[in-house]
Legacy VTK file of the C-alpha trace (Angstrom):
# vtk DataFile Version 3.0
C-alpha trace
ASCII
DATASET POLYDATA
POINTS 295 float
9.703 -25.055 24.064
6.380 -25.833 25.708
3.266 -25.024 23.707
0.994 -22.329 25.133
-2.609 -22.180 23.932
-3.689 -18.801 22.589
-6.686 -16.853 23.951
-7.553 -19.826 26.195
-10.090 -18.317 28.558
-11.552 -15.961 25.964
-12.173 -18.845 23.571
-13.815 -21.100 26.143
-15.897 -18.273 27.610
-17.089 -17.483 24.084
-18.704 -20.912 23.835
-21.107 -20.117 26.717
-21.057 -23.726 27.903
-23.503 -25.455 30.201
-22.621 -28.501 32.311
-24.421 -30.862 29.935
-23.168 -29.313 26.679
-21.909 -31.334 23.728
-18.710 -29.637 22.543
-16.416 -30.181 19.565
-12.795 -29.097 19.929
-11.922 -29.290 16.235
-8.182 -28.849 16.777
-7.094 -30.824 19.829
-3.420 -29.822 19.562
-1.651 -29.793 22.917
-4.908 -29.916 24.867
-4.856 -26.431 26.384
-8.366 -25.532 25.289
-9.523 -29.118 25.896
-8.703 -28.998 29.601
-10.494 -25.694 30.058
-13.547 -26.968 28.199
-13.639 -30.130 30.289
-13.443 -28.071 33.476
-16.760 -26.512 32.424
-18.525 -29.816 31.711
-20.276 -32.109 34.173
-21.110 -35.822 34.079
-23.764 -35.293 31.403
-21.472 -33.259 29.173
-19.686 -34.587 26.092
-16.347 -33.507 24.654
-15.186 -34.509 21.144
-11.600 -33.620 20.234
-10.308 -33.872 16.652
-6.738 -33.958 15.385
-5.233 -35.134 12.098
-1.967 -35.891 13.908
-2.079 -39.233 15.730
0.634 -38.110 18.167
-1.741 -35.503 19.599
-4.375 -38.171 20.219
-1.866 -40.511 21.842
-0.439 -37.791 24.088
-3.812 -36.754 25.506
-5.418 -40.029 26.553
-5.511 -38.696 30.119
-8.359 -36.378 29.078
-10.624 -39.416 29.331
-10.333 -39.211 33.121
-12.584 -36.138 33.101
-16.140 -36.212 34.450
-17.640 -35.706 31.005
-17.777 -38.289 28.230
-14.660 -37.843 26.071
-14.141 -38.911 22.469
-10.747 -38.355 20.819
-11.009 -38.590 17.046
-8.011 -39.105 14.768
-9.302 -37.246 11.721
-9.110 -33.907 9.969
-11.751 -31.526 11.258
-13.256 -31.250 7.784
-14.758 -34.686 8.482
-16.757 -33.374 11.445
-20.148 -34.460 10.080
-19.220 -38.041 9.233
-17.257 -38.532 12.461
-20.140 -37.250 14.601
-22.473 -39.612 12.764
-20.196 -42.507 13.741
-20.617 -41.424 17.362
-24.408 -41.200 16.881
-24.337 -37.490 17.696
-26.835 -35.517 15.615
-25.899 -31.979 16.690
-23.622 -30.151 19.099
-23.897 -27.047 21.280
-20.497 -25.509 20.611
-17.540 -25.839 18.256
-14.067 -24.349 18.727
-11.269 -24.428 16.152
-7.796 -23.036 16.840
-6.110 -22.830 13.438
-2.650 -22.367 14.917
0.140 -24.827 15.553
1.264 -26.651 18.607
4.964 -26.103 19.145
6.101 -29.719 18.991
4.709 -30.099 15.476
7.609 -27.893 14.432
10.240 -29.499 16.622
9.260 -33.164 16.938
6.944 -33.878 14.026
9.510 -35.224 11.565
7.572 -33.656 8.684
9.959 -30.881 7.670
8.118 -27.946 9.223
11.135 -26.527 11.060
13.754 -24.472 9.182
16.585 -26.035 11.141
15.565 -29.685 10.881
17.069 -32.406 8.720
13.590 -33.894 8.326
12.308 -34.858 4.902
10.182 -32.246 3.154
6.671 -33.582 3.706
4.819 -30.761 5.523
1.708 -32.948 5.771
-0.487 -33.027 8.866
-1.181 -36.729 8.447
0.412 -39.720 6.698
2.343 -38.367 3.663
1.302 -41.377 1.575
-2.295 -40.192 1.757
-1.552 -36.817 0.138
-1.608 -35.881 -3.546
1.809 -34.224 -3.185
4.302 -33.122 -0.525
6.451 -30.028 -0.140
9.328 -32.065 -1.555
7.315 -32.794 -4.687
6.644 -29.081 -5.159
10.227 -27.841 -4.799
11.765 -30.719 -6.759
9.183 -31.165 -9.495
7.099 -28.063 -10.157
8.179 -25.325 -12.548
9.345 -21.956 -11.269
6.103 -20.106 -12.018
3.989 -22.625 -10.120
6.362 -22.604 -7.145
6.316 -18.801 -7.098
2.508 -18.771 -7.250
2.366 -21.027 -4.185
4.831 -18.892 -2.227
3.095 -15.647 -3.111
-0.534 -16.789 -3.136
-0.460 -18.770 0.108
2.560 -17.315 1.883
2.331 -13.701 0.691
6.073 -13.888 0.044
7.168 -10.765 -1.862
10.377 -12.386 -3.117
8.543 -15.448 -4.392
9.863 -15.252 -7.954
13.527 -15.013 -7.079
13.152 -17.728 -4.417
11.457 -20.012 -6.956
14.222 -19.318 -9.466
16.892 -20.176 -6.860
15.079 -23.418 -5.990
14.954 -24.493 -9.647
18.640 -23.634 -10.186
19.695 -25.566 -7.079
17.744 -28.699 -7.939
19.463 -28.953 -11.336
22.470 -30.265 -9.412
20.971 -31.667 -6.207
17.626 -32.956 -5.036
16.309 -30.800 -2.204
15.870 -33.358 0.571
15.542 -31.573 3.915
13.838 -28.567 5.468
17.167 -27.061 6.531
18.486 -27.390 2.976
15.438 -25.570 1.573
15.665 -22.860 4.233
19.295 -22.215 3.311
18.410 -21.879 -0.386
15.757 -19.330 0.510
18.076 -17.494 2.906
20.776 -17.026 0.289
18.360 -16.018 -2.487
16.776 -12.979 -0.818
18.267 -9.491 -0.243
20.607 -9.056 2.709
18.176 -6.695 4.469
15.459 -9.364 4.301
17.714 -12.041 5.792
17.932 -10.265 9.118
14.349 -9.082 9.594
11.951 -9.795 12.447
11.166 -13.281 11.139
13.269 -15.896 9.392
13.260 -15.224 5.613
11.933 -18.742 4.966
8.861 -18.276 7.202
6.422 -17.178 4.515
7.698 -19.676 1.939
7.326 -22.565 4.379
3.849 -21.316 5.245
2.873 -21.206 1.570
4.143 -24.739 0.949
2.346 -26.078 4.043
-0.951 -24.483 3.072
-0.702 -25.828 -0.482
0.190 -29.374 0.600
-2.682 -29.555 3.077
-5.121 -27.547 0.899
-5.822 -25.566 4.043
-8.039 -22.822 2.661
-10.411 -25.215 0.882
-10.445 -27.447 3.961
-11.273 -24.438 6.164
-14.131 -23.367 3.878
-15.569 -26.890 3.866
-15.130 -27.236 7.627
-17.024 -24.012 8.315
-19.916 -25.212 6.164
-19.999 -28.664 7.768
-19.593 -27.267 11.289
-22.553 -24.944 10.793
-24.697 -27.911 9.760
-23.700 -29.766 12.934
-24.505 -26.875 15.260
-27.732 -26.830 17.277
-29.947 -23.706 17.287
-28.380 -21.143 19.663
-25.103 -23.051 19.429
-21.845 -21.158 19.005
-18.957 -21.512 16.584
-15.637 -19.924 17.618
-12.594 -19.744 15.346
-9.072 -18.579 16.222
-7.071 -17.695 13.106
-3.463 -16.542 12.760
-3.128 -15.906 9.033
-4.733 -12.900 7.324
-6.106 -15.040 4.497
-7.592 -17.545 6.969
-9.197 -14.740 8.933
-10.666 -13.342 5.711
-12.328 -16.697 4.993
-13.803 -16.831 8.508
-14.938 -13.208 8.394
-16.652 -13.560 5.019
-18.294 -16.879 5.964
-19.706 -15.393 9.166
-20.893 -12.290 7.313
-22.721 -14.432 4.755
-24.438 -16.416 7.536
-25.616 -13.183 9.145
-26.885 -11.828 5.819
-28.790 -15.084 5.311
-30.350 -14.519 8.762
-28.917 -17.834 9.864
-26.582 -16.494 12.542
-25.763 -13.511 14.717
-22.266 -12.243 15.422
-21.181 -12.404 19.052
-18.082 -10.376 18.140
-18.443 -7.413 15.779
-14.651 -7.184 15.823
-12.263 -10.056 16.504
-10.973 -10.608 20.031
-7.183 -10.306 20.238
-4.641 -11.163 22.906
-4.201 -8.860 25.891
-0.892 -7.171 26.625
-0.419 -9.604 29.515
-0.841 -12.619 27.233
1.515 -11.165 24.644
4.232 -10.832 27.279
3.896 -14.510 28.164
3.268 -15.758 24.623
4.467 -13.487 21.776
3.082 -15.879 19.132
-0.391 -14.729 20.161
0.193 -11.361 18.466
-1.483 -12.436 15.205
-4.357 -14.402 16.776
-7.926 -13.316 16.051
-10.964 -14.903 17.677
-14.343 -14.610 15.934
-17.608 -16.014 17.327
-21.012 -16.533 15.752
-24.245 -17.965 17.219
-26.745 -19.954 15.189
-30.284 -18.622 15.105
LINES 1 296
295 0 1 2 3 4 5 6 7 8 9 10 11 12 13 14 15 16 17 18 19 20 21 22 23 24 25 26 27 28 29 30 31 32 33 34 35 36 37 38 39 40 41 42 43 44 45 46 47 48 49 50 51 52 53 54 55 56 57 58 59 60 61 62 63 64 65 66 67 68 69 70 71 72 73 74 75 76 77 78 79 80 81 82 83 84 85 86 87 88 89 90 91 92 93 94 95 96 97 98 99 100 101 102 103 104 105 106 107 108 109 110 111 112 113 114 115 116 117 118 119 120 121 122 123 124 125 126 127 128 129 130 131 132 133 134 135 136 137 138 139 140 141 142 143 144 145 146 147 148 149 150 151 152 153 154 155 156 157 158 159 160 161 162 163 164 165 166 167 168 169 170 171 172 173 174 175 176 177 178 179 180 181 182 183 184 185 186 187 188 189 190 191 192 193 194 195 196 197 198 199 200 201 202 203 204 205 206 207 208 209 210 211 212 213 214 215 216 217 218 219 220 221 222 223 224 225 226 227 228 229 230 231 232 233 234 235 236 237 238 239 240 241 242 243 244 245 246 247 248 249 250 251 252 253 254 255 256 257 258 259 260 261 262 263 264 265 266 267 268 269 270 271 272 273 274 275 276 277 278 279 280 281 282 283 284 285 286 287 288 289 290 291 292 293 294
């Protein structure tokens, strides 16, 4: 399945770019937003694209053929300040972060994100050896209460306790090695009615594990703080979130900046996908775009 960027034109329009703007695309992904941004920039413009996944960087080298200066940075977006310093860039005019996933990270990543894959249970965005723990470490080594807390706290999984209990019972006999194996344990541990709902019954559990492994909420909070420091006066920060807890972090951060008289909201309410976009890309249904401008 080909990845389709969510809210593409709305997100780029929200940045209010000029031809000579310096723009950070904090989540390069499949390059959908990148190409639209570059179409807005002239020879004096600068584009900086970040991605923690080296395959995204490698796949999008053709972006450097654009008129603008292009820098592709293999790093987590939380490192925005230090990476811009390396490029001798003091401040930028616009920052966009799409917190969603590109489709091939599920299908081709080899990290255990897909329910049907025989990939090892890493669920890391970058090199697993650089992480404190992987999803495999959680399901094979943590006690049931801690596993349940991850599934409920990060995945909002209502059957977290019985799933955690099933995981612990299973691993007494066998190490849980693959994503498909874990998905099957989850599938068989939940009520029959839950197995055949709108989404796969392992969706929320996998989400919770992924967020825990990558410390996504803390990373998002730190990124928002660092991004704000990097933004020029009148510059804009636009965030597309897909998870209710992520959106809450963005909403509260923006509200605090407004209360501190540091920023002004461009969107009082989040921008969501149109009916036309939802027909073409159903995964856009949970996307929320929020924009703030620095005073």
